[in-house]
N, C-alpha and C positions, 0 to 999 in steps of 0.2 A: 215433402221435405220437413224434417223436424229439427229445430235447433234446441239441443238439450242444455247447452251452456254456452258461454262465450268462446269455448274452444272446441266443442264437439258437436258434430251434426250427424244425425242418423237418417240415412237415405234408404234404409232397408226395412224389412217387415219385422225384424227382430227387436224385441223390447230389452233395452239395456238396463241393468240394475244400477243402483246408486254407486256401489263400489267399482263397477266397470266404467261408469262415467268419470268417477274420480281418478281412476288410473289413466284413462284416455286424455283427461284434461292436463295431465302432466307432460304430454307431448310424446312423440315417437322417438325422441332422442334421450328420453329419461332412462337412466340406468339404475335399477333397484340394487340394493346391496345383495350380495350372494354369499353363500357359505362354501360353495364348491366351484372349482374350475377344472376343466379337463386337463389332466397331467400332460397330455400330448401337446397342449398349447404352451405349457412351461418349457418343454423340451424344444419346441420350435423356436421360441424366443432365445433360449440359450444357444442353439445352433446358429441363429442369425447373428447374435453378438460375437460369437467365436469367429465366425467367418469374417465379420467386419474387422476384428482385431488382426486376423491373418492377412487380409488384403492391405490394410493400412501399413502393417509392418513390412510386408513383402515389397510394396511399391514406394516405401519411404525413401526419399533421396534419388529416386530414379526418374529419368526424363520421361515425359508422357507423350508417346507417339500417338495415342488414341485420345482424341479430344471429344469428351462427352457432350460439349456444348455445340459442336459442329452440327449444322442442320442435317447433313446426310446421315448422321448417326442417331437422329432423334427417333426413328422408327425401327431401330434394331431391337430384337428380343433381348431381354436381360440375360446376362451370363450367370451360370451357376458354378463356375470354376472356383476351386479353392486351392490356395498355395499349399504345397506339401510341407509337413512339419519340419523336415530337414532344412528347408530354406528360410526358416524363421529365426529371429534373434532369441537369445536366452530370456530377455525381458518379456517378449511376447509369449513364449512358452510358459513362463511363470504366471503371467496374467491369465492365460487360458486355464491352467491348472487350478489357480485360485478360484476362478469363476465356476468351474465344474464342482470343486469341493464345496463352495458356498451353496450352490444349487442343491447339492445332495444333502447338505446339513439342514436346510430349511424345509425340505420335503420328506425327510426321514420320519417314519411313523405317522405320516399324515395321509397316506393313500388309502382309499376305500374303494370297494367294488362299484362299478357302474351298472345301473339297471340295463344299459345297452352294452353288452360285452364287446361288440364290434368297435366301440368308441374308446375302449381302454379305461383305465382307472381314473378316479377323480381325486383331486387334491383338496383336502379340507383346509379352509382358510382360518386365520385367527378370528375370534369373535369380535364383531363390530356392531354398533348400534344400527338397528333397522331403520330405513328411511321410508318404509311403507307399512301399513297395518297388515294383520293376518288376512283380513277380508279382501284387501286390495291384492295381496299376493295370490289368493285363491282366484280372484277376478282375472288376473293376468293369465293363469292357466286355463280358465274357462274361455277367454277370448282367443287364446292361441289354438285351442282344440275345437273351436266352433267352426264347422264347415258351412254354416248358413250365412256367414258374413265375410266381407273383405274389408280390412282397415287400411286406408291410404291417407296420405297428407293432401290437403287442399292445395290447388295451384297458387293461391294467394292468401295472405293473412295468417298463415301458420295454423289454421284449424285442422282438426282430425275428422275424417269422414268415414262413416260406416256404410258399406255398400252391399247391395244384393249381388251375389256372385253371377247369377244368370244375366242380369242387366250389364254387369261389368264386362263379361265375356262377349256379350252381343255387341257392345260398343267397340270393343277391340277388333272384332271380326268386321264390323262395318267399315272401320278405317283401313284395316289391312287388305280388304277385298277391293278397295278403290285402286284400280290399276293405273290411274293417272299419277299416283304417288308411290305405289309399292309393286314390286315384282317378286314372285316366289322364286327362291333359289334352292338348289338341292345340295350344294357344297359351299364351303367358305370361299370367299373371293379375295381374302387379304393378300395372298401372294401376287395377285394381278392388280389389285387396287392400290396398294401402297406404292409400288414403283411409279404408277401413273400420277398419283398425287404429288410425290416428290418431284417428278419431272416438271409438272405444271407449275408448282410453287417456285422451283429453281428458275424456271423461265421467266416467271413474273418478277422475281427478285432481281434478275439480271437486266430486265428491261426497264426497271424503274428509273425515271429521269430525276436529275437533281436540278432544281431551278430556283431562282430568286424572284420575289415580287417587290416592286417598288412601293414604298409607303408614301402616298401622295397626300399632302396637307394643303388645302386651299387657303390662300391668304384672304384676309377680310377685305371688303371693299374700301375701307378707309386706308389700307396700306398699299394694296396692289390689285386693282380691279382686273378680274379675268386672268390673273396669273396663278400659277401653281409651282410648287417646288418639291423636289424629292429630298426628304430629310435623311433617309437611311434605307438600307435594304434589309429585308427580313425573310426568313425561310417560310 
């Protein structure tokens, strides 16, 4: 085990360069500045915002028969239903039109071809100050494409660990092959497991008792030897 810095530990046979260590020291949640984002992601965000506007407008002022906070509804799959445009108010339609027009205006003439055609075009972002150096940017690409290592967060302390893939996979198989804790399944069990979990938790919730405990305070010997009194009840 090699501790390269206060934040990075190398448990593999790969020798990390100084720029790679510098990048890993920033943590796995660090987000480098970027010049491009997939245009598909922009469209997904627009679609989600438009759906939210439609839902809020459609259900505004209506009684809610479906309670999302009810425990029996906690495990329901999210709905993808969208209200029809004819059921929306004029204000909602105007808001949707404005949002669509604004999205089109800020993306116009900024689309470029993607090196991966299956992922669609990229949107060029306005120029911003870089928060990493060119060598660190190159190091990120090298780490991402390096098949000889696996990068994972440590279980404690926030450190970043660089691991040997073979040892990582061997440890995973060692745990999964322990039949005392794991059983191999060949199809999802959600449709069977969720109703059972709901039934058990509902039963536990209904069986819970409500009771009070007396708070007993012993009197001092000078006042009342051997006597106790109950001052109040508490949950």
